[in-house]
N, CA, C and O atoms as CSV, one atom per row, in Angstrom:
chain,resi,resn,atom,element,x,y,z
A,1,MET,N,N,-8.877,4.516,-6.631
A,1,MET,CA,C,-7.553,4.916,-7.425
A,1,MET,C,C,-7.701,6.013,-7.474
A,1,MET,O,O,-6.699,6.675,-7.203
A,2,SER,N,N,-8.703,6.617,-7.756
A,2,SER,CA,C,-8.754,8.364,-8.490
A,2,SER,C,C,-8.163,9.077,-7.240
A,2,SER,O,O,-7.320,9.957,-7.412
A,3,ALA,N,N,-8.572,8.732,-5.986
A,3,ALA,CA,C,-7.725,9.508,-4.986
A,3,ALA,C,C,-6.546,9.606,-4.606
A,3,ALA,O,O,-6.165,10.470,-3.816
A,4,SER,N,N,-5.853,8.770,-5.097
A,4,SER,CA,C,-4.555,8.569,-5.334
A,4,SER,C,C,-3.815,9.809,-6.074
A,4,SER,O,O,-2.836,10.370,-5.581
A,5,GLY,N,N,-4.265,10.087,-7.032
A,5,GLY,CA,C,-3.868,11.191,-7.903
A,5,GLY,C,C,-2.895,10.909,-8.771
A,5,GLY,O,O,-2.287,11.698,-9.494
A,6,PHE,N,N,-2.704,9.137,-8.618
A,6,PHE,CA,C,-1.564,8.632,-9.441
A,6,PHE,C,C,-2.099,8.228,-10.990
A,6,PHE,O,O,-3.312,8.108,-11.163
A,7,PRO,N,N,-1.266,8.044,-11.989
A,7,PRO,CA,C,-2.255,7.755,-13.456
A,7,PRO,C,C,-3.114,6.436,-13.248
A,7,PRO,O,O,-2.921,5.385,-12.637
A,8,ALA,N,N,-4.112,6.931,-13.998
A,8,ALA,CA,C,-5.141,5.898,-13.765
A,8,ALA,C,C,-5.368,5.109,-15.200
A,8,ALA,O,O,-6.154,4.163,-15.139
A,9,ASP,N,N,-4.828,5.363,-16.354
A,9,ASP,CA,C,-5.030,5.303,-17.730
A,9,ASP,C,C,-4.554,3.864,-17.987
A,9,ASP,O,O,-5.054,3.125,-18.835
A,10,ASN,N,N,-3.609,3.565,-17.229
A,10,ASN,CA,C,-3.213,2.077,-17.423
A,10,ASN,C,C,-2.558,1.425,-15.761
A,10,ASN,O,O,-1.878,2.072,-14.965
A,11,PHE,N,N,-2.950,0.219,-15.635
A,11,PHE,CA,C,-2.361,-0.079,-14.170
A,11,PHE,C,C,-2.735,-1.462,-13.778
A,11,PHE,O,O,-3.787,-1.989,-14.139
A,12,PHE,N,N,-1.766,-2.084,-12.963
A,12,PHE,CA,C,-1.449,-3.454,-12.783
A,12,PHE,C,C,-2.116,-3.869,-11.304
A,12,PHE,O,O,-1.549,-3.531,-10.264
A,13,PHE,N,N,-3.455,-4.681,-11.294
A,13,PHE,CA,C,-4.064,-5.052,-10.102
A,13,PHE,C,C,-3.540,-6.106,-9.925
A,13,PHE,O,O,-3.436,-6.926,-10.837
A,14,ALA,N,N,-3.020,-6.351,-8.505
A,14,ALA,CA,C,-2.509,-7.197,-7.807
A,14,ALA,C,C,-3.174,-7.864,-7.124
A,14,ALA,O,O,-2.855,-9.052,-7.083
A,15,GLY,N,N,-4.187,-7.484,-6.424
A,15,GLY,CA,C,-5.427,-8.173,-5.245
A,15,GLY,C,C,-4.360,-8.279,-4.466
A,15,GLY,O,O,-3.299,-7.674,-4.620
A,16,TYR,N,N,-4.719,-9.308,-3.334
A,16,TYR,CA,C,-4.205,-9.549,-2.308
A,16,TYR,C,C,-2.735,-10.323,-2.488
A,16,TYR,O,O,-2.695,-11.297,-3.240
A,17,LEU,N,N,-1.609,-9.915,-1.840
A,17,LEU,CA,C,-0.509,-10.752,-2.230
A,17,LEU,C,C,-0.383,-12.013,-1.382
A,17,LEU,O,O,-0.930,-12.023,-0.279
A,18,SER,N,N,0.287,-13.066,-1.806
A,18,SER,CA,C,0.641,-13.986,-1.494
A,18,SER,C,C,0.694,-14.109,0.122
A,18,SER,O,O,0.422,-13.104,0.779
A,19,LYS,N,N,1.021,-15.259,0.745
A,19,LYS,CA,C,1.548,-15.085,2.448
A,19,LYS,C,C,2.749,-15.514,2.316
A,19,LYS,O,O,3.263,-15.657,3.425
A,20,THR,N,N,3.516,-15.817,1.368
A,20,THR,CA,C,4.999,-16.260,1.092
A,20,THR,C,C,5.723,-15.265,0.551
A,20,THR,O,O,5.366,-14.844,-0.549
A,21,ASP,N,N,6.811,-14.723,1.164
A,21,ASP,CA,C,7.634,-13.875,0.793
A,21,ASP,C,C,8.113,-13.887,-0.366
A,21,ASP,O,O,8.136,-12.829,-0.995
A,22,SER,N,N,8.583,-15.004,-0.904
A,22,SER,CA,C,8.992,-15.030,-2.464
A,22,SER,C,C,7.824,-14.787,-3.829
A,22,SER,O,O,8.080,-14.318,-4.938
A,23,GLU,N,N,6.748,-15.188,-3.400
A,23,GLU,CA,C,5.721,-14.868,-4.138
A,23,GLU,C,C,5.225,-13.401,-4.182
A,23,GLU,O,O,4.947,-12.741,-5.183
A,24,ARG,N,N,5.174,-13.029,-2.863
A,24,ARG,CA,C,4.955,-11.460,-2.820
A,24,ARG,C,C,5.886,-10.548,-3.543
A,24,ARG,O,O,5.599,-9.595,-4.267
A,25,GLU,N,N,7.042,-11.013,-3.216
A,25,GLU,CA,C,8.183,-9.857,-3.794
A,25,GLU,C,C,7.832,-10.196,-5.147
A,25,GLU,O,O,7.412,-9.265,-5.834
A,26,ALA,N,N,7.925,-11.461,-5.732
A,26,ALA,CA,C,7.808,-11.595,-7.573
A,26,ALA,C,C,6.563,-10.766,-7.885
A,26,ALA,O,O,6.666,-10.006,-8.847
A,27,LYS,N,N,5.548,-10.789,-7.309
A,27,LYS,CA,C,4.500,-10.122,-7.714
A,27,LYS,C,C,4.739,-8.564,-7.680
A,27,LYS,O,O,4.447,-7.954,-8.709
A,28,LEU,N,N,5.263,-7.817,-6.558
A,28,LEU,CA,C,5.762,-6.605,-6.670
A,28,LEU,C,C,6.648,-6.423,-7.515
A,28,LEU,O,O,6.591,-5.305,-8.025
A,29,GLU,N,N,7.574,-7.168,-7.931
A,29,GLU,CA,C,8.636,-6.790,-8.493
A,29,GLU,C,C,7.848,-6.817,-10.073
A,29,GLU,O,O,7.956,-5.831,-10.803
A,30,LYS,N,N,7.120,-7.936,-10.475
A,30,LYS,CA,C,6.310,-7.702,-11.752
A,30,LYS,C,C,5.526,-6.394,-12.049
A,30,LYS,O,O,5.670,-5.731,-13.075
A,31,ALA,N,N,4.715,-6.114,-11.072
A,31,ALA,CA,C,4.258,-4.464,-10.998
A,31,ALA,C,C,5.285,-3.505,-10.997
A,31,ALA,O,O,4.900,-2.466,-11.534
A,32,ARG,N,N,6.549,-3.454,-10.563
A,32,ARG,CA,C,7.285,-2.377,-10.672
A,32,ARG,C,C,7.905,-2.494,-12.036
A,32,ARG,O,O,8.338,-1.447,-12.516
A,33,ARG,N,N,8.003,-3.455,-12.647
A,33,ARG,CA,C,8.695,-3.548,-13.940
A,33,ARG,C,C,7.480,-2.951,-15.192
A,33,ARG,O,O,7.727,-2.362,-16.244
A,34,SER,N,N,6.506,-3.243,-14.777
A,34,SER,CA,C,5.272,-3.059,-15.562
A,34,SER,C,C,5.161,-1.267,-15.732
A,34,SER,O,O,4.493,-0.699,-16.596
A,35,GLY,N,N,5.795,-0.757,-14.928
A,35,GLY,CA,C,5.998,0.654,-15.154
A,35,GLY,C,C,4.580,1.513,-15.109
A,35,GLY,O,O,4.519,2.653,-15.571
A,36,THR,N,N,3.507,0.881,-14.536
A,36,THR,CA,C,2.094,1.551,-14.259
A,36,THR,C,C,1.721,1.570,-12.900
A,36,THR,O,O,2.515,1.053,-12.114
A,37,THR,N,N,0.869,1.970,-12.538
A,37,THR,CA,C,0.432,2.141,-11.250
A,37,THR,C,C,-0.246,0.789,-10.598
A,37,THR,O,O,-1.012,0.083,-11.253
A,38,CYS,N,N,0.028,0.580,-9.582
A,38,CYS,CA,C,-0.345,-0.704,-9.076
A,38,CYS,C,C,-1.351,-0.508,-7.925
A,38,CYS,O,O,-1.273,0.412,-7.112
A,39,VAL,N,N,-2.220,-1.377,-7.934
A,39,VAL,CA,C,-3.227,-1.458,-7.242
A,39,VAL,C,C,-3.144,-2.780,-6.499
A,39,VAL,O,O,-2.963,-3.795,-7.172
A,40,LEU,N,N,-3.279,-2.891,-4.941
A,40,LEU,CA,C,-3.416,-3.958,-4.277
A,40,LEU,C,C,-4.597,-3.865,-2.848
A,40,LEU,O,O,-5.077,-2.858,-2.327
A,41,TYR,N,N,-4.793,-5.241,-2.524
A,41,TYR,CA,C,-5.492,-4.787,-1.300
A,41,TYR,C,C,-4.700,-5.708,0.026
A,41,TYR,O,O,-4.041,-6.733,-0.150
A,42,GLU,N,N,-4.958,-5.061,1.316
A,42,GLU,CA,C,-4.156,-5.884,2.395
A,42,GLU,C,C,-5.101,-5.554,3.451
A,42,GLU,O,O,-5.901,-4.619,3.490
A,43,SER,N,N,-4.815,-6.724,4.531
A,43,SER,CA,C,-5.471,-6.768,5.567
A,43,SER,C,C,-4.650,-5.801,6.639
A,43,SER,O,O,-3.457,-5.499,6.644
A,44,VAL,N,N,-5.665,-5.443,7.501
A,44,VAL,CA,C,-4.900,-4.440,8.888
A,44,VAL,C,C,-3.609,-5.534,9.593
A,44,VAL,O,O,-2.610,-5.034,10.110
A,45,HIS,N,N,-3.781,-6.849,9.531
A,45,HIS,CA,C,-2.870,-7.787,10.131
A,45,HIS,C,C,-1.611,-7.965,9.518
A,45,HIS,O,O,-0.602,-8.193,10.186
A,46,ARG,N,N,-1.606,-7.862,8.108
A,46,ARG,CA,C,-0.236,-7.877,7.253
A,46,ARG,C,C,0.076,-6.474,6.975
A,46,ARG,O,O,1.131,-6.275,6.373
A,47,ILE,N,N,-0.564,-5.571,7.263
A,47,ILE,CA,C,-0.138,-4.031,6.192
A,47,ILE,C,C,1.345,-3.891,6.560
A,47,ILE,O,O,2.131,-3.821,5.615
A,48,GLU,N,N,1.903,-3.833,7.999
A,48,GLU,CA,C,3.375,-3.510,8.169
A,48,GLU,C,C,4.228,-4.450,7.190
A,48,GLU,O,O,5.029,-4.003,6.370
A,49,TRP,N,N,3.956,-5.787,7.379
A,49,TRP,CA,C,4.663,-6.460,6.239
A,49,TRP,C,C,4.549,-6.115,4.797
A,49,TRP,O,O,5.539,-6.220,4.073
A,50,THR,N,N,3.631,-5.791,4.425
A,50,THR,CA,C,3.500,-5.504,3.001
A,50,THR,C,C,3.974,-4.266,2.779
A,50,THR,O,O,4.312,-4.178,1.599
A,51,LEU,N,N,4.167,-3.191,3.422
A,51,LEU,CA,C,4.463,-2.037,3.262
A,51,LEU,C,C,6.465,-2.267,3.468
A,51,LEU,O,O,7.219,-1.728,2.659
A,52,GLU,N,N,6.896,-2.944,4.402
A,52,GLU,CA,C,8.026,-3.373,4.116
A,52,GLU,C,C,8.625,-4.075,2.867
A,52,GLU,O,O,9.787,-4.060,2.462
A,53,ASN,N,N,7.470,-4.727,2.338
A,53,ASN,CA,C,7.757,-5.421,1.157
A,53,ASN,C,C,8.074,-4.849,-0.040
A,53,ASN,O,O,9.010,-5.079,-0.806
A,54,ILE,N,N,6.839,-3.787,-0.122
A,54,ILE,CA,C,7.148,-2.510,-1.090
A,54,ILE,C,C,8.127,-1.732,-0.741
A,54,ILE,O,O,8.552,-1.102,-1.710
A,55,ASN,N,N,8.738,-1.480,0.365
A,55,ASN,CA,C,9.861,-0.859,0.391
A,55,ASN,C,C,11.316,-1.195,0.100
A,55,ASN,O,O,12.237,-0.386,-0.020
A,56,MET,N,N,11.375,-2.525,0.007
A,56,MET,CA,C,12.410,-3.867,-0.393
A,56,MET,C,C,12.237,-3.436,-2.048
A,56,MET,O,O,13.269,-3.196,-2.676
A,57,VAL,N,N,11.117,-3.358,-2.628
A,57,VAL,CA,C,11.271,-3.564,-4.302
A,57,VAL,C,C,11.033,-2.233,-4.698
A,57,VAL,O,O,11.427,-2.071,-5.853
A,58,TYR,N,N,10.627,-1.382,-4.285
A,58,TYR,CA,C,10.547,0.094,-4.514
A,58,TYR,C,C,11.518,0.638,-4.098
A,58,TYR,O,O,12.384,0.922,-4.926
A,59,GLY,N,N,11.680,0.892,-3.055
A,59,GLY,CA,C,12.724,1.569,-2.347
A,59,GLY,C,C,12.482,2.763,-1.483
A,59,GLY,O,O,11.598,3.471,-1.965
A,60,ASN,N,N,12.989,3.230,-0.338
A,60,ASN,CA,C,12.326,4.054,0.612
A,60,ASN,C,C,11.474,5.129,0.145
A,60,ASN,O,O,10.443,5.403,0.761
A,61,PHE,N,N,11.806,5.722,-0.838
A,61,PHE,CA,C,11.064,7.199,-1.170
A,61,PHE,C,C,10.134,6.948,-2.275
A,61,PHE,O,O,9.879,7.930,-2.972
A,62,HIS,N,N,9.584,5.855,-2.573
A,62,HIS,CA,C,8.663,5.678,-3.764
A,62,HIS,C,C,7.530,6.016,-2.871
A,62,HIS,O,O,7.275,5.794,-1.688
A,63,GLU,N,N,6.862,6.711,-3.972
A,63,GLU,CA,C,5.480,7.479,-3.564
A,63,GLU,C,C,4.302,6.016,-3.492
A,63,GLU,O,O,4.267,5.129,-4.345
A,64,ILE,N,N,3.535,6.079,-2.415
A,64,ILE,CA,C,2.508,5.294,-2.274
A,64,ILE,C,C,1.211,5.958,-1.588
A,64,ILE,O,O,1.318,6.995,-0.933
A,65,PHE,N,N,-0.143,5.237,-1.793
A,65,PHE,CA,C,-1.424,5.977,-1.313
A,65,PHE,C,C,-1.920,4.873,-0.649
A,65,PHE,O,O,-2.035,3.785,-1.212
A,66,VAL,N,N,-2.274,5.095,0.694
A,66,VAL,CA,C,-3.130,3.753,1.350
A,66,VAL,C,C,-4.181,4.377,1.796
A,66,VAL,O,O,-4.199,5.519,2.253
A,67,ALA,N,N,-5.168,3.571,1.663
A,67,ALA,CA,C,-6.675,4.110,1.891
A,67,ALA,C,C,-7.187,2.772,2.984
A,67,ALA,O,O,-6.972,1.583,2.751
A,68,ARG,N,N,-7.830,3.263,4.078
A,68,ARG,CA,C,-8.483,2.260,4.830
A,68,ARG,C,C,-10.060,2.723,5.255
A,68,ARG,O,O,-10.443,3.830,5.632
A,69,GLU,N,N,-10.578,1.887,5.123
A,69,GLU,CA,C,-12.164,1.965,5.436
A,69,GLU,C,C,-12.921,2.679,4.352
A,69,GLU,O,O,-13.827,3.501,4.486
A,70,LEU,N,N,-12.575,2.381,3.654
A,70,LEU,CA,C,-13.247,3.252,2.257
A,70,LEU,C,C,-14.705,3.383,2.246
A,70,LEU,O,O,-15.337,2.375,2.560
A,71,THR,N,N,-15.366,4.465,1.936
A,71,THR,CA,C,-16.815,4.575,1.910
A,71,THR,C,C,-17.111,4.325,3.259
A,71,THR,O,O,-18.336,4.198,3.276
A,72,LYS,N,N,-16.634,4.166,4.524
A,72,LYS,CA,C,-17.086,4.269,5.618
A,72,LYS,C,C,-17.033,5.586,6.648
A,72,LYS,O,O,-16.493,6.574,6.151
A,73,LEU,N,N,-17.475,5.714,7.881
A,73,LEU,CA,C,-17.308,6.822,8.680
A,73,LEU,C,C,-15.914,7.511,8.947
A,73,LEU,O,O,-15.651,8.713,8.954
A,74,HIS,N,N,-15.098,6.431,9.162
A,74,HIS,CA,C,-13.877,6.799,9.677
A,74,HIS,C,C,-12.567,6.477,8.601
A,74,HIS,O,O,-11.418,6.137,8.882
A,75,GLU,N,N,-13.260,6.743,7.134
A,75,GLU,CA,C,-12.339,6.677,6.129
A,75,GLU,C,C,-11.131,7.600,6.211
A,75,GLU,O,O,-11.303,8.806,6.388
A,76,ARG,N,N,-9.793,7.024,6.077
A,76,ARG,CA,C,-8.624,7.614,6.197
A,76,ARG,C,C,-7.827,7.102,4.854
A,76,ARG,O,O,-7.829,6.004,4.298
A,77,HIS,N,N,-7.103,8.405,4.536
A,77,HIS,CA,C,-6.113,8.296,3.362
A,77,HIS,C,C,-4.711,8.619,3.894
A,77,HIS,O,O,-4.541,9.603,4.615
A,78,TYR,N,N,-3.700,7.802,3.549
A,78,TYR,CA,C,-2.155,8.252,3.631
A,78,TYR,C,C,-1.628,8.284,2.317
A,78,TYR,O,O,-1.857,7.425,1.466
A,79,ARG,N,N,-0.751,9.529,2.128
A,79,ARG,CA,C,0.008,9.514,1.027
A,79,ARG,C,C,1.125,10.174,1.357
A,79,ARG,O,O,1.154,11.185,2.058
A,80,GLY,N,N,2.359,9.452,0.710
A,80,GLY,CA,C,3.744,9.902,0.869
A,80,GLY,C,C,4.628,8.705,0.260
A,80,GLY,O,O,4.329,7.808,-0.528
A,81,THR,N,N,5.862,9.034,0.936
A,81,THR,CA,C,6.614,7.735,0.631
A,81,THR,C,C,6.613,6.591,1.357
A,81,THR,O,O,6.217,6.853,2.492
A,82,VAL,N,N,6.922,5.227,1.201
A,82,VAL,CA,C,6.820,4.301,1.740
A,82,VAL,C,C,7.319,4.415,3.181
A,82,VAL,O,O,6.473,4.251,4.061
A,83,LEU,N,N,8.446,4.645,3.500
A,83,LEU,CA,C,8.632,5.006,4.820
A,83,LEU,C,C,7.846,6.533,5.541
A,83,LEU,O,O,7.565,6.417,6.734
A,84,ASP,N,N,7.571,7.615,5.017
A,84,ASP,CA,C,6.279,8.240,5.584
A,84,ASP,C,C,5.589,7.397,6.314
A,84,ASP,O,O,5.650,7.421,7.544
A,85,ILE,N,N,4.726,6.411,5.538
A,85,ILE,CA,C,3.132,6.082,5.612
A,85,ILE,C,C,3.800,5.066,6.711
A,85,ILE,O,O,3.152,5.146,7.755
A,86,ILE,N,N,4.897,4.126,6.818
A,86,ILE,CA,C,5.187,3.415,7.968
A,86,ILE,C,C,5.234,4.148,9.216
A,86,ILE,O,O,4.590,3.800,10.206
A,87,ARG,N,N,6.028,5.210,9.173
A,87,ARG,CA,C,6.227,6.015,10.550
A,87,ARG,C,C,4.720,6.531,10.862
A,87,ARG,O,O,4.255,6.301,11.979
A,88,GLU,N,N,3.954,7.220,9.903
A,88,GLU,CA,C,2.779,7.459,10.468
A,88,GLU,C,C,1.734,6.637,11.009
A,88,GLU,O,O,0.777,7.039,11.672
A,89,MET,N,N,2.039,5.232,10.614
A,89,MET,CA,C,1.020,4.323,10.907
A,89,MET,C,C,1.564,3.842,12.597
A,89,MET,O,O,0.761,3.680,13.517
A,90,GLU,N,N,3.166,3.658,12.748
A,90,GLU,CA,C,3.558,3.453,13.976
A,90,GLU,C,C,3.056,4.461,14.641
A,90,GLU,O,O,2.219,4.115,15.475
A,91,ARG,N,N,3.285,5.705,14.566
A,91,ARG,CA,C,2.768,6.713,15.319
A,91,ARG,C,C,1.380,6.738,15.685
A,91,ARG,O,O,1.277,7.230,16.808
A,92,GLU,N,N,0.397,6.447,15.255
A,92,GLU,CA,C,-1.112,6.120,15.588
A,92,GLU,C,C,-1.280,4.943,16.110
A,92,GLU,O,O,-2.243,4.759,16.855
A,93,LYS,N,N,-0.418,3.957,15.837
A,93,LYS,CA,C,-0.624,2.515,16.644
A,93,LYS,C,C,-0.071,3.147,18.447
A,93,LYS,O,O,-0.740,2.882,19.446
A,94,ALA,N,N,0.919,3.777,18.480
A,94,ALA,CA,C,1.690,4.192,19.637
A,94,ALA,C,C,0.582,5.011,20.507
A,94,ALA,O,O,0.465,4.883,21.725
A,95,GLU,N,N,-0.151,5.803,19.761
A,95,GLU,CA,C,-0.724,6.597,20.327
A,95,GLU,C,C,-2.435,5.835,20.614
A,95,GLU,O,O,-3.333,6.512,21.114
A,96,GLY,N,N,-2.622,4.510,20.243
A,96,GLY,CA,C,-3.586,3.997,20.945
A,96,GLY,C,C,-4.763,3.630,19.926
A,96,GLY,O,O,-5.701,2.871,20.170
A,97,HIS,N,N,-4.513,4.363,18.664
A,97,HIS,CA,C,-5.490,4.344,17.548
A,97,HIS,C,C,-5.298,2.904,16.752
A,97,HIS,O,O,-4.335,2.433,16.148
A,98,SER,N,N,-6.491,2.461,16.986
A,98,SER,CA,C,-6.993,0.931,16.074
A,98,SER,C,C,-7.026,1.236,14.691
A,98,SER,O,O,-7.202,2.364,14.230
A,99,MET,N,N,-6.846,0.167,14.025
A,99,MET,CA,C,-6.913,-0.059,12.495
A,99,MET,C,C,-7.834,-1.050,12.231
A,99,MET,O,O,-7.655,-2.137,12.783
A,100,LEU,N,N,-8.924,-0.880,11.392
A,100,LEU,CA,C,-9.925,-1.828,11.086
A,100,LEU,C,C,-10.060,-2.121,9.837
A,100,LEU,O,O,-9.758,-1.216,9.060
A,101,GLY,N,N,-10.505,-3.339,9.285
A,101,GLY,CA,C,-10.994,-3.570,7.956
A,101,GLY,C,C,-9.844,-3.742,6.925
A,101,GLY,O,O,-8.755,-4.062,7.401
A,102,GLU,N,N,-9.936,-3.569,5.536
A,102,GLU,CA,C,-8.900,-4.051,4.758
A,102,GLU,C,C,-8.360,-2.509,4.380
A,102,GLU,O,O,-8.899,-1.500,4.836
A,103,LEU,N,N,-7.335,-2.491,3.573
A,103,LEU,CA,C,-6.846,-1.376,2.969
A,103,LEU,C,C,-6.522,-1.613,1.578
A,103,LEU,O,O,-6.304,-2.761,1.192
A,104,THR,N,N,-6.467,-0.483,0.684
A,104,THR,CA,C,-6.398,-0.366,-0.503
A,104,THR,C,C,-4.795,0.341,-0.619
A,104,THR,O,O,-4.568,1.431,-0.096
A,105,ILE,N,N,-3.995,-0.239,-1.185
A,105,ILE,CA,C,-2.616,0.302,-1.537
A,105,ILE,C,C,-2.495,0.585,-2.939
A,105,ILE,O,O,-2.790,-0.265,-3.779
A,106,VAL,N,N,-2.034,1.847,-3.271
A,106,VAL,CA,C,-1.968,2.152,-4.788
A,106,VAL,C,C,-0.632,2.875,-4.755
A,106,VAL,O,O,-0.329,3.859,-4.080
A,107,ILE,N,N,0.282,2.027,-5.825
A,107,ILE,CA,C,1.811,2.268,-5.794
A,107,ILE,C,C,1.910,3.054,-7.064
A,107,ILE,O,O,1.355,2.744,-8.118
A,108,ALA,N,N,2.647,4.072,-6.870
A,108,ALA,CA,C,2.940,4.936,-8.158
A,108,ALA,C,C,4.073,4.441,-8.848
A,108,ALA,O,O,5.105,3.993,-8.347
A,109,PRO,N,N,3.711,4.595,-10.346
A,109,PRO,CA,C,4.242,3.936,-11.416
A,109,PRO,C,C,6.344,4.259,-11.453
A,109,PRO,O,O,7.031,3.754,-12.340
């Protein structure tokens, strides 16, 4: 969370989101209404789906931070709007870069 640069004095920890759309959107909406920084985890297999859910609840231009492979050799950080990060991950995928492990997503208040 400290690497995100978002306020850390008060935050909403969502953990892993549910596999059902309605529960995922409800938890994201609760986080958005809290008005605080939100932290959640996601697998590489569901990251695109989760980013789309964040985009639906928070909007295209909301700032987020995504970190993958934290504390490992190939640690990678993404920071920008939801759309920026979706495009960056799509570009990397098209170039043949594989994504491994779990991701930490930090959503600005």
